[in-house]
Legacy VTK file of the C-alpha trace (Angstrom):
# vtk DataFile Version 3.0
C-alpha trace
ASCII
DATASET POLYDATA
POINTS 102 float
-20.366 -5.666 0.292
-19.238 -2.374 1.677
-16.680 -2.037 4.414
-13.232 -0.744 5.018
-10.282 -1.828 2.900
-7.073 -3.087 4.474
-3.945 -2.838 2.333
-1.199 -5.220 3.485
2.396 -4.597 2.490
5.956 -5.191 3.612
9.476 -3.878 3.452
12.295 -6.322 2.727
15.756 -4.917 3.347
18.956 -5.856 1.518
19.575 -8.681 4.028
16.074 -10.076 3.366
14.732 -9.119 6.794
11.060 -8.265 6.549
8.833 -5.790 8.308
5.063 -6.107 7.726
2.427 -3.417 7.890
-1.094 -2.539 6.860
-3.242 0.527 6.432
-7.030 0.576 6.723
-8.927 2.909 4.402
-12.608 3.774 4.362
-14.485 2.996 1.157
-17.202 5.627 1.087
-17.636 5.259 -2.686
-18.157 1.482 -2.326
-15.538 0.706 -4.965
-15.369 -3.046 -5.570
-12.257 -4.660 -4.105
-11.292 -6.174 -7.482
-11.395 -2.699 -9.065
-9.179 -1.356 -6.276
-6.799 -4.295 -6.620
-6.537 -3.845 -10.402
-5.899 -0.107 -10.012
-3.099 -0.780 -7.550
-1.432 -3.675 -9.368
-1.426 -1.810 -12.699
0.651 0.914 -11.069
3.218 -1.152 -9.194
6.894 -1.096 -10.119
7.701 -4.425 -11.802
4.204 -5.581 -10.833
5.129 -5.841 -7.168
6.697 -2.721 -5.617
5.847 0.837 -4.682
7.504 3.703 -2.858
5.507 4.295 0.317
6.456 7.979 0.531
5.063 8.600 -2.961
1.806 6.882 -2.046
1.678 8.851 1.232
1.712 5.636 3.253
3.783 4.885 6.357
7.225 3.494 5.618
8.311 0.217 7.153
12.066 0.758 7.112
14.255 -0.735 9.795
15.981 1.700 12.115
19.440 0.564 11.013
19.571 1.260 7.288
22.663 0.642 5.197
23.766 1.621 1.698
22.335 -1.600 0.195
18.806 -0.860 1.363
16.239 0.728 -0.925
12.888 2.571 -0.935
10.704 -0.153 -2.407
7.892 -1.679 -0.400
6.060 -4.798 -1.597
2.316 -4.864 -2.128
0.960 -7.992 -0.485
-2.845 -8.000 -0.548
-6.156 -6.224 -0.034
-8.984 -7.365 2.159
-12.346 -6.181 3.389
-12.365 -5.442 7.088
-14.417 -3.899 9.840
-11.234 -2.694 11.513
-11.264 0.997 12.378
-9.995 3.309 9.654
-6.497 4.667 10.262
-6.113 6.572 6.995
-8.211 8.405 4.423
-10.662 7.016 1.900
-9.346 4.450 -0.587
-10.337 6.829 -3.389
-7.701 9.298 -2.137
-5.031 6.577 -2.345
-6.061 5.633 -5.882
-5.874 9.273 -7.003
-2.441 9.598 -5.357
-1.202 6.481 -7.136
-2.409 7.756 -10.498
-0.738 11.139 -9.931
2.582 9.452 -9.142
2.611 7.124 -12.138
1.723 9.727 -14.783
LINES 1 103
102 0 1 2 3 4 5 6 7 8 9 10 11 12 13 14 15 16 17 18 19 20 21 22 23 24 25 26 27 28 29 30 31 32 33 34 35 36 37 38 39 40 41 42 43 44 45 46 47 48 49 50 51 52 53 54 55 56 57 58 59 60 61 62 63 64 65 66 67 68 69 70 71 72 73 74 75 76 77 78 79 80 81 82 83 84 85 86 87 88 89 90 91 92 93 94 95 96 97 98 99 100 101
């Protein structure tokens, strides 16, 4: 099944407050969602985290940041969607991830 790919993620600050977000990518190459998921999870920090700036994704930081806060965002899930694309193709994200983790 082709369609757009929604990547869901969150930022949890040092006080455990959470801010949720998602980005919708096109999937012009029709990459299977399990292949995308495996590519992402293999490149997460401690199997769970990523730095949004490195992946060229919007950050979800709270406005009031303190010295205990960090850069790590948490990968939550992927899903197929018909929601309008708000980013580039998923292939661009996967290439960005691979370039960061080399």
